[in-house]
Each structure stands twice: as C-alpha cells, then as structure tokens.
C-alpha positions as CSV (number, residue, x, y, z in Angstrom):
1,M,26.5,61.9,16.5
2,A,24.5,61.7,13.2
3,L,25.8,60.7,9.8
4,G,25.4,63.1,6.9
5,I,24.2,60.2,4.7
6,K,21.5,57.6,4.7
7,V,20.6,54.4,2.7
8,G,19.4,55.4,-0.8
9,D,21.4,58.6,-1.0
10,T,23.0,59.2,-4.4
11,Y,25.8,61.4,-5.8
12,S,27.5,61.9,-9.1
13,F,30.7,63.5,-10.2
14,S,32.3,64.0,-13.6
15,K,35.8,64.5,-14.9
16,K,37.4,64.5,-18.3
17,V,40.5,62.3,-18.5
18,S,43.2,64.4,-20.2
19,N,46.4,63.3,-21.9
20,E,48.2,65.2,-19.1
21,D,46.3,63.1,-16.5
22,V,47.6,59.9,-18.1
23,F,51.3,61.1,-18.2
24,S,51.0,62.4,-14.7
25,F,49.6,59.2,-13.4
26,A,52.4,57.2,-15.1
27,E,54.9,59.4,-13.3
28,V,53.3,59.2,-9.9
29,S,52.5,55.4,-10.1
30,G,55.5,54.2,-12.1
31,D,53.2,52.4,-14.5
32,K,54.7,53.5,-17.8
33,N,53.2,50.7,-19.9
34,P,53.4,51.9,-23.5
35,L,49.7,51.0,-23.9
36,H,49.1,54.2,-22.0
37,L,51.9,56.4,-23.3
38,D,53.1,55.4,-26.8
39,D,50.8,56.0,-29.8
40,E,52.8,53.8,-32.1
41,Y,52.8,50.8,-29.7
42,A,49.2,51.2,-28.7
43,K,47.8,51.4,-32.3
44,N,48.9,47.8,-32.8
45,T,47.0,46.5,-29.7
46,M,43.5,45.2,-29.4
47,F,42.5,48.8,-28.4
48,K,43.8,50.3,-31.6
49,G,45.1,53.3,-29.7
50,R,46.2,54.5,-26.3
51,I,44.0,54.0,-23.3
52,A,44.0,55.6,-19.8
53,H,45.2,53.5,-16.8
54,G,42.2,51.8,-15.2
55,M,43.2,53.2,-11.9
56,I,42.6,56.7,-13.1
57,G,38.9,55.8,-13.2
58,A,39.3,54.3,-9.8
59,G,40.8,57.5,-8.6
60,I,37.9,59.5,-9.9
61,I,35.6,57.2,-7.9
62,S,37.8,58.0,-4.9
63,A,37.4,61.7,-5.6
64,A,33.6,61.4,-5.7
65,I,33.7,59.5,-2.3
66,G,36.3,61.7,-0.6
67,M,35.1,65.1,-1.8
68,G,31.4,64.5,-2.5
69,M,29.6,61.7,-0.7
70,P,30.1,60.9,2.1
71,G,32.8,63.7,1.7
72,V,35.8,65.2,3.4
73,G,36.9,63.0,6.3
74,T,35.8,59.7,4.8
75,T,38.1,56.8,5.4
76,Y,38.2,54.1,2.6
77,L,38.1,50.5,3.9
78,S,37.8,48.6,0.6
79,Q,36.9,49.0,-3.1
80,D,35.8,46.2,-5.4
81,L,36.4,47.1,-9.0
82,K,35.4,45.4,-12.3
83,F,36.9,47.0,-15.4
84,K,34.3,46.7,-18.1
85,K,35.5,48.9,-21.0
86,A,38.6,50.8,-21.8
87,V,38.8,54.5,-21.0
88,R,40.2,56.6,-23.8
89,I,42.1,59.9,-23.5
90,D,39.5,62.7,-23.5
91,D,36.7,60.5,-22.3
92,T,34.5,62.3,-19.7
93,L,33.8,59.9,-16.8
94,T,30.8,60.2,-14.6
95,V,30.8,58.4,-11.3
96,E,27.5,57.4,-9.8
97,L,27.4,56.5,-6.1
98,E,24.5,55.0,-4.1
99,V,24.5,54.2,-0.4
100,T,23.2,50.7,0.0
101,E,23.9,49.9,3.6
102,I,25.0,51.5,6.8
103,K,26.2,49.5,9.8
104,E,26.2,51.4,13.0
105,K,29.1,50.7,15.3
106,E,30.0,52.2,18.7
107,K,32.9,54.4,17.6
108,F,32.1,54.7,13.9
109,D,29.7,53.6,11.2
110,I,30.5,51.6,8.0
111,A,28.7,52.5,4.8
112,T,28.6,50.4,1.7
113,M,28.0,52.1,-1.7
114,T,27.7,50.9,-5.3
115,T,30.2,52.7,-7.5
116,I,29.4,52.9,-11.2
117,C,31.7,54.8,-13.6
118,K,30.3,55.6,-17.1
119,N,31.9,57.4,-20.1
120,Q,30.3,60.2,-22.1
121,D,28.3,57.7,-24.1
122,G,26.7,56.2,-21.0
123,E,28.7,53.0,-21.3
124,V,29.8,51.4,-18.0
125,V,33.6,51.4,-17.8
126,I,34.0,50.4,-14.1
127,E,31.6,49.0,-11.6
128,G,32.1,48.0,-8.0
129,V,31.3,48.4,-4.4
130,A,33.0,50.6,-1.8
131,T,33.1,50.2,1.9
132,V,33.9,53.4,3.9
133,I,33.8,55.0,7.3
134,P,31.9,58.2,6.7
135,P,32.5,61.2,8.9
136,R,30.1,62.0,11.6
137,I,28.5,65.4,11.8
C-alpha cells in the first residue's frame, strides 16, 4: 500500500488559544497552576500575566498531525518539544509540519516530521520533531 505523504510535504494549521481552552485544559489535565488560572498571582511572575499551559501548544501540534498531515489514523510514536516562548491567552498559534524522513517497514512505515509552532507575530513558541506511523492508503 502507498502512503499519502512523502519527504518534503508540508502542512500548516492555526488555532486561537482562548481563556476557555486554558480553564478546560486545567480541568482535564489537573494542572491548576495559578500561573495559568489566577490573574493576581500571574501578574507578579516573570511573565507579568497569565500564560497558557505549554501542552496546549503541543496539543495543537497533535491536532495538525492527527487531523491534517499525515491525518486521521496516524499513530504517534514520539514528540520532542522545546518550549521557546510563553503562549498568552488569545494568541493564535500556527503549526508548521514538514516530513523529513520516511522509513519503510514491512507492516507499517515510520515518518519523521519537524514541528514548529509560531504565534501571530511569527515568533517560534515551540519547536520539535515528531515520529509517527502514518496511515496507508
């Protein structure tokens, strides 16, 4: 069977990080750090205000991979993340993916992709590398 992707393919996906997203993530994950939830607490930190959980940005990378490229049916094997800059409430994040390698196996293939997440100002907030099993078509 053939893959729906090849080395050099790119994909991008954008999502605005809302206040509701931050509170929902805190409920789902149990991470209720006041840096993310409490304006009074957060204004006295190095960030001078609340920031989104870093893993919300990682989740947006996951959405780009699982719903965009390679798409539905993709299995995550690993994700390396480097958090470069804080994500603020109401930032719009854009994930940029690029397939850099595909290793063909007998029963499945393994794709490696760069994963870059930028805010609306073009600043890199997260960068990394994902390894996935893409669906075969």
